[in-house]
Each structure stands twice: as C-alpha cells, then as structure tokens.
C-alpha positions as CSV (number, residue, x, y, z in Angstrom):
1,M,-37.7,-60.4,-6.7
2,V,-38.4,-56.7,-7.1
3,T,-40.4,-57.7,-10.1
4,A,-42.3,-60.2,-8.4
5,I,-43.1,-57.6,-5.6
6,I,-44.4,-55.3,-8.0
7,A,-46.3,-57.7,-10.0
8,C,-48.1,-59.1,-6.6
9,E,-48.9,-55.4,-5.5
10,V,-50.4,-55.0,-8.8
11,G,-52.4,-58.1,-8.7
12,F,-53.6,-57.2,-5.2
13,W,-55.1,-54.1,-6.7
14,V,-56.4,-55.6,-9.9
15,L,-58.0,-58.5,-7.8
16,L,-59.4,-56.1,-5.4
17,A,-60.8,-53.6,-7.9
18,G,-62.3,-56.2,-10.2
19,G,-64.0,-58.0,-7.4
20,L,-65.6,-54.8,-6.2
21,A,-66.6,-53.8,-9.8
22,A,-68.1,-57.3,-10.3
23,R,-69.9,-57.0,-7.1
24,Y,-71.3,-53.6,-7.4
25,L,-71.2,-52.3,-11.1
26,L,-71.9,-55.8,-12.6
27,R,-74.0,-57.1,-10.0
28,L,-72.2,-60.6,-10.3
29,R,-72.0,-61.3,-6.8
30,R,-70.4,-64.7,-7.1
31,L,-67.7,-63.5,-9.7
32,G,-67.3,-60.6,-7.1
33,A,-67.0,-63.0,-4.0
34,L,-64.5,-65.5,-6.2
35,L,-62.3,-62.5,-7.1
36,L,-62.1,-61.0,-3.8
37,L,-61.4,-64.2,-2.0
38,S,-58.5,-64.6,-4.3
39,V,-56.7,-61.8,-3.2
40,P,-54.7,-63.7,-0.5
41,L,-53.5,-66.0,-3.1
42,V,-51.2,-63.2,-4.2
43,D,-49.5,-63.2,-0.9
44,V,-49.1,-67.1,-1.1
45,A,-47.7,-66.5,-4.9
46,L,-45.2,-64.1,-3.3
47,L,-44.3,-66.1,-0.6
48,G,-43.8,-69.2,-3.2
49,L,-41.6,-67.1,-5.5
50,A,-39.3,-65.9,-2.7
51,V,-39.1,-69.7,-1.4
52,A,-38.4,-70.8,-5.0
53,D,-35.8,-68.2,-5.5
54,L,-34.0,-69.1,-2.3
55,R,-34.1,-72.7,-2.7
56,G,-33.0,-72.4,-6.3
57,G,-29.7,-70.7,-4.9
58,G,-30.7,-67.1,-5.1
59,R,-28.8,-64.8,-2.7
60,A,-30.9,-63.6,0.1
61,G,-31.1,-59.7,-0.2
62,L,-33.0,-56.6,0.2
63,P,-35.7,-57.7,-2.2
64,H,-36.3,-60.6,0.1
65,G,-36.5,-58.4,2.8
66,L,-39.1,-56.3,1.2
67,A,-40.9,-59.4,0.4
68,A,-41.3,-60.2,4.0
69,V,-42.6,-56.6,4.7
70,Y,-45.1,-56.9,1.9
71,L,-46.2,-60.2,3.5
72,G,-46.3,-58.9,7.1
73,V,-48.3,-55.7,6.0
74,S,-50.5,-57.9,4.1
75,V,-51.3,-60.0,6.8
76,A,-51.8,-57.2,9.4
77,F,-53.6,-54.6,7.2
78,G,-54.8,-56.5,4.1
79,H,-58.4,-57.5,5.3
80,R,-58.8,-53.9,6.7
81,M,-57.8,-52.5,3.3
82,M,-60.1,-54.8,1.6
83,R,-62.9,-53.7,4.0
84,W,-62.0,-50.0,3.6
85,A,-62.3,-50.3,-0.3
86,D,-65.5,-52.1,0.0
87,E,-67.1,-49.7,2.1
88,R,-66.3,-46.9,-0.1
89,F,-67.1,-48.6,-3.3
90,A,-70.4,-49.9,-1.9
91,H,-71.2,-46.2,-1.0
92,R,-70.4,-44.7,-4.3
93,F,-71.8,-47.2,-6.6
94,A,-74.3,-49.2,-4.9
95,G,-76.1,-46.7,-2.5
96,G,-74.4,-48.1,0.7
97,P,-74.0,-46.2,3.8
98,A,-71.3,-43.5,4.0
99,P,-68.1,-45.0,5.5
100,V,-67.6,-44.3,9.1
101,R,-64.6,-42.3,9.9
102,P,-62.3,-43.4,12.9
103,P,-62.5,-41.1,15.9
104,R,-60.6,-38.0,15.9
105,T,-60.5,-37.1,19.3
106,G,-60.8,-38.6,23.0
107,R,-60.6,-41.8,24.3
108,A,-61.9,-43.3,21.3
109,H,-59.1,-42.0,19.2
110,A,-56.7,-43.2,21.7
111,A,-57.8,-46.5,21.6
112,H,-57.9,-46.4,17.8
113,E,-54.4,-45.3,17.7
114,R,-53.3,-48.1,20.0
115,R,-55.0,-50.9,18.0
116,Q,-53.6,-49.6,14.8
117,W,-50.2,-49.6,16.5
118,L,-50.7,-53.2,17.4
119,R,-51.6,-54.0,13.8
120,H,-48.0,-52.4,13.0
121,L,-46.3,-54.5,15.3
122,L,-48.3,-57.5,14.2
123,A,-46.9,-56.7,10.4
124,Y,-43.3,-56.6,12.0
125,A,-43.4,-59.8,13.7
126,V,-44.9,-61.4,10.6
127,A,-42.2,-60.0,8.6
128,A,-39.5,-61.2,11.0
129,A,-41.0,-64.8,11.0
130,V,-41.0,-64.8,7.3
131,L,-37.4,-63.7,7.2
132,G,-36.4,-66.3,9.8
133,I,-38.2,-69.0,7.4
134,F,-35.8,-67.6,4.6
135,T,-32.8,-67.9,6.8
136,L,-33.7,-71.3,7.6
137,L,-33.9,-71.9,4.0
138,V,-30.7,-70.2,3.0
139,G,-29.1,-72.3,5.7
140,D,-26.4,-69.7,6.8
141,V,-27.2,-66.8,8.9
142,R,-24.4,-64.7,7.3
143,R,-25.5,-65.2,3.8
144,A,-29.4,-64.4,5.0
145,A,-28.2,-61.2,6.7
146,P,-28.9,-58.9,4.0
147,A,-32.6,-59.7,3.8
148,W,-32.8,-58.7,7.4
149,A,-31.6,-55.1,6.7
150,V,-35.0,-53.9,6.2
151,T,-35.7,-54.6,10.0
152,A,-33.7,-51.9,11.6
153,P,-35.1,-49.0,10.1
154,W,-38.8,-50.4,10.3
155,G,-38.0,-51.3,14.0
156,L,-37.1,-47.4,14.3
157,G,-40.6,-46.8,12.8
158,V,-42.5,-49.2,15.1
159,L,-40.9,-47.5,18.0
160,V,-41.8,-43.9,16.8
161,D,-45.2,-45.1,16.0
162,F,-45.7,-46.5,19.5
163,V,-44.6,-43.2,21.1
164,I,-47.1,-41.2,19.0
165,S,-49.8,-43.7,19.2
166,F,-49.5,-44.0,23.0
167,S,-49.2,-40.4,23.8
168,Y,-52.8,-40.1,22.8
169,T,-53.6,-42.3,25.9
170,L,-51.7,-39.7,28.2
171,A,-52.9,-36.7,26.6
172,P,-56.1,-37.4,24.3
173,R,-56.9,-34.8,21.5
174,K,-59.3,-32.7,22.7
175,E,-62.6,-31.6,20.7
176,P,-62.1,-28.2,18.8
177,R,-63.7,-25.2,20.3
178,P,-66.7,-23.9,18.6
179,G,-66.0,-20.4,16.8
180,P,-67.6,-17.4,17.9
C-alpha cells in the first residue's frame, strides 16, 4: 500500500506537470486538457488498490489510513493545487497574469484562513468516510482499527488549525506601519 500511495503521488505530479507542459510549452491544448482531466483518475486508482487489498484479505493498517488521508486531501485541496500550478505555469511560460496572492492582513485574510480551515475539515471528513468504507469492507471493527490510527493526530491538527485560523477573526492581522 505504501508503494501504491507513493506511485499515486508521483502520478499526480507527472500528470499535472505533463498536462501543463503540453498546454503551455507545446501548445497542445487538447493533450494538455486530457492529461489534466486524468489527474483525478490517480485517486480512483488508489481507492481501487486499497479496496482490492482489503477485499483480498489484506490487513487494514496504517498504510490504508494514509491512503484515506491522501484521498481526503486530494478531494479537498486537489483542484486548488491544480489551479495554483496552472496560474504559475501560465505566468511563467505563457505570458499569463501574475498569480494573485492571498490576502495577508485584515478581514480578507481572516476570511481566507477560515475557508482554508473548512477545506482542512472537509479533507478530514472525506478521509473518515473512506476509513468507514474500509471498515465495512474488512467487516470487523477491531481488524480495521489500525487504519483509524491516523485520525487522532490529524484530529488534533484540525483542532489547532481551527484555533489559529479563527483567531484571525477575533484579532485580524494589521497592515504593517510604513517605515520612517
């Protein structure tokens, strides 16, 4: 499973870079679109591999938990990461506009941080749902428990992220004072 996760991560970046290179460097828009549309298939492949492993009698463990984390993060942040890469690639290689940076101060920054936390929470929820599916496939909660080990430290991370992200709502960052 660990090898599958690594292969899927590499596949994600290869398809993304290949799609952007085809689109902007080679000017092959259809090929670029096809490669970029193929990126989510990496997630489908990982899910399929994990399900096949569990249905084939594999023991649920930390690698399955990490696969669930990978899928959750991919669902919550994947499109945003692709857009981030596309903006930068277009700017660097195709004369596109400079990427807009997220707000650094004020209410806009606080709103941005809250949205990012909600994405983090979505990633956690998707991972928990995937772990639930894995548990059903294993058919025994005790045998599936090792895969759930990822949720406790990640849950703490979600809680810490909540405190930090929402602290900007109560005390927004101020604009730096101009120097003398």
